[in-house]
N, C-alpha and C positions, 0 to 999 in steps of 0.2 A: 815277638821278641823275647818274651819271658819264657816261652817254651824252649826256644833255642838256648837260652841261658841255662835252663835246667839240664838240657842235654849236654852242653859243654861242661857244666859243673859235675856231671856224672862220670866224666871220662878221667881216667888216671893220668893220661897224657894228652895235652892239647895238640891240635894239628900243627904241623911245622910252620904254617903261615902265621901262627900266633906265638912269636918268640917270648920265652919267659925271662926277658932281660930286666935287670933292676931298673925301676922307674917306669918302664914301658907298661908293666902290669898295672900300676896305679892309674896311669893315663888311660889305659884301656877301660878300666873300671869306671872312671869318671866320664869318659866319652860315651860309653854304653848307657849309663844312667842319665846322662845329659839328653840323649836321644829318647830314652823312655820318658823322661820328664817332660820333654816338649810334646810328645804324643799325649801323655796324660793331662798336661795343661790344656791342650786344645779340647780334649774330651770333656774335661771338667767345665771349662768356660763356655765352649760353644755347644757341646752336646747336652750338658746338664744345666747350664746356666748358672753355675756357682759363681760367687763373688771372687775377686782376685785373691784376697787374703786367705779365704778358705781353701781355694784351689792350691795355692802355694804351700800352705801348711800341710794339707793332705799328701801332696807330692813328696815333701821332705820326710814326713812321718812314714809314708809308704816305702820310700827308699830305705829308710833306716830298718824297718821291719823286714823287708824283702832281702836286704843285704845281710842282716843277721841270720835269717833263715837259710840263705844260700851258703853262708860260711858254716852253719851248723850241719847242713847237708854234706858239705865237703869233708867234714870231720869223719864221715863214714866211707869216704872214697879213698882207696889205697893210693898213695903217692901224692895226695893233695894236702895242702896246709891250710890251717885256719888262721887268718890274720885280721886283727882289728883295723889295721891300716886299709885293708880292702873295703871294709864297711865305711870307713871315713871317706875314702875316695868315692864310693857309691853316693853317699849323702852329699858330698861336695858337688858332684856332677848334677844331681837332681836339684840342688839349691841354685846352682848356676842357671839351669834351665828355667827354674821358677822366676829368677830375676830378669832374664832376657826374653822370656816367651811372649809376653804381651806385645812389646814393640816389634819383635821379630815376626810374629804371626801377622800383625797389621801390615808390616812392610811387604811380606810375601803374599798378602791378600788372602790369608787363610784364617783370619779372625772371625769371619762369618761363615755359617754353614752354607754349602752350595745349595742353590735354589733348584728344586726339582724341575725337570724339563717337561 
């Protein structure tokens, strides 16, 4: 997902399926980072065995740093704008994921690593 994000951030114009409508852009940022956050949360908790608080903190910090680096990258792409609000939406999406990940993963039965067959 992060590689796809870099590719999309490198384009001067996004595909027509991603309309640059006011408000939709921020929702797309938050949604994208929500999904990244859920994946990262599962990797931290199940894959690495990290405690909840550490996992949540690293997800939020990672989203902040990745969001800032993505906006910095876009500063060099013609036709793209750098917006602090995009970073805020990124962090909000990741924070939302950190808040709901534990119960959501349990409900979806993804809280434990699959057993090898």
